[in-house]
C-alpha positions as CSV (number, residue, x, y, z in Angstrom):
1,R,20.2,2.9,4.6
2,K,18.3,2.4,1.4
3,L,19.2,-0.8,-0.5
4,S,19.1,-1.2,-4.2
5,H,17.0,-4.2,-5.5
6,A,20.2,-6.0,-6.4
7,S,21.8,-5.7,-2.9
8,Y,18.4,-6.4,-1.3
9,S,18.2,-9.7,-3.2
10,S,21.7,-10.7,-2.2
11,I,20.9,-10.3,1.5
12,A,17.5,-11.9,1.4
13,P,17.7,-14.7,-1.3
14,R,14.0,-15.7,-1.2
15,L,11.5,-13.1,-2.5
16,D,7.8,-13.9,-2.9
17,V,5.7,-11.4,-4.8
18,H,2.2,-10.8,-3.5
19,T,-0.5,-8.3,-4.3
20,V,-2.2,-6.7,-1.3
21,L,-5.7,-5.2,-1.2
22,F,-6.4,-2.5,1.4
23,Y,-10.0,-1.7,2.3
24,K,-11.2,1.4,4.1
25,Y,-14.5,0.7,5.8
26,V,-17.5,2.8,6.8
27,P,-17.3,3.7,10.5
28,D,-20.1,1.3,11.5
29,V,-18.6,-1.6,9.6
30,L,-19.6,-4.3,12.1
31,E,-23.3,-3.6,11.7
32,K,-23.2,-2.7,8.0
33,R,-21.3,-5.8,6.9
34,Q,-23.7,-8.4,8.5
35,P,-26.1,-8.9,5.6
36,F,-23.2,-9.3,3.1
37,R,-20.7,-11.2,5.2
38,K,-21.5,-14.7,3.9
39,S,-21.4,-13.6,0.2
40,H,-18.1,-11.7,0.9
41,M,-16.6,-14.9,2.4
42,L,-17.8,-16.9,-0.6
43,H,-16.2,-14.4,-2.9
44,A,-12.9,-14.9,-1.1
45,A,-13.3,-18.7,-1.1
46,K,-13.7,-18.6,-4.9
47,A,-10.5,-16.6,-5.2
48,K,-8.7,-19.1,-2.9
49,E,-10.0,-22.0,-5.0
50,A,-8.5,-20.2,-8.1
51,G,-5.1,-20.2,-6.3
52,K,-5.0,-16.4,-5.8
53,F,-6.3,-15.6,-2.3
54,V,-3.8,-16.3,0.6
55,M,-5.3,-14.6,3.6
56,G,-7.2,-11.5,4.8
57,G,-8.9,-9.8,7.6
58,A,-9.9,-6.7,9.4
59,F,-7.5,-4.6,11.5
60,E,-8.3,-4.0,15.1
61,P,-10.5,-2.2,15.5
62,A,-12.4,-3.2,12.4
63,S,-13.2,0.4,11.6
64,E,-9.5,0.8,10.7
65,G,-10.0,-1.2,7.6
66,A,-8.8,-4.6,6.3
67,M,-6.0,-6.2,4.3
68,L,-6.3,-9.1,1.9
69,V,-3.2,-10.8,0.4
70,F,-3.2,-12.5,-3.0
71,K,-0.5,-14.7,-4.5
72,G,1.7,-13.3,-7.2
73,D,1.8,-10.1,-9.1
74,C,-1.9,-10.0,-10.0
75,S,-3.1,-6.4,-9.7
76,D,-5.7,-6.8,-12.5
77,F,-7.2,-9.8,-10.8
78,V,-7.3,-8.0,-7.4
79,E,-8.9,-4.9,-8.9
80,Q,-11.6,-7.0,-10.4
81,F,-11.9,-9.0,-7.1
82,A,-12.5,-5.7,-5.3
83,K,-15.1,-4.4,-7.8
84,D,-17.0,-7.7,-7.5
85,D,-16.8,-7.9,-3.7
86,P,-20.2,-7.6,-2.1
87,Y,-18.6,-5.3,0.6
88,V,-17.6,-2.9,-2.2
89,K,-20.8,-3.2,-4.1
90,N,-23.0,-2.5,-1.0
91,G,-21.1,0.4,0.5
92,V,-19.3,-1.4,3.3
93,V,-16.0,-0.5,1.7
94,I,-15.7,3.2,1.0
95,S,-12.3,3.1,-0.8
96,Y,-9.6,0.6,-1.6
97,S,-6.1,0.4,-2.9
98,V,-4.0,-2.3,-4.5
99,K,-0.2,-2.6,-3.9
100,R,2.5,-5.0,-4.9
101,Y,4.2,-6.6,-1.8
102,N,7.6,-8.2,-1.9
103,A,7.7,-10.7,1.0
104,V,11.1,-11.8,2.1
105,E,11.8,-15.0,3.9
106,I,14.5,-14.4,6.5
107,E,17.1,-17.0,7.1
108,G,18.6,-17.8,10.6
109,P,21.1,-15.4,12.1
110,E,24.1,-17.3,10.8
111,A,23.2,-16.3,7.2
112,Y,23.8,-12.6,8.0
113,K,27.0,-12.7,10.1
114,D,30.2,-11.3,8.4
């Protein structure tokens, strides 16, 4: 059953908005990223220091891509982050997408019993 935003909010009272960055990597990402890894991590650390970066990492296997999570509805910030990322600038990332993510904190089972 598809829920409207209003009914969704009444079931799950806590909603945290995040912005998610998805990366698609080159097939040989583990080798290709090596020269740029430290600068990529520094780039993320600066975003964390600015209060935006929450967490990120590659999928398993790494050739499947990566996901980076940023605090709040900040698609403009995330777009610029991607454009400035050494992985993007140096061809480790072949494409990316930015999406809004509504994270819901689930209560204990008692909160959902009739």
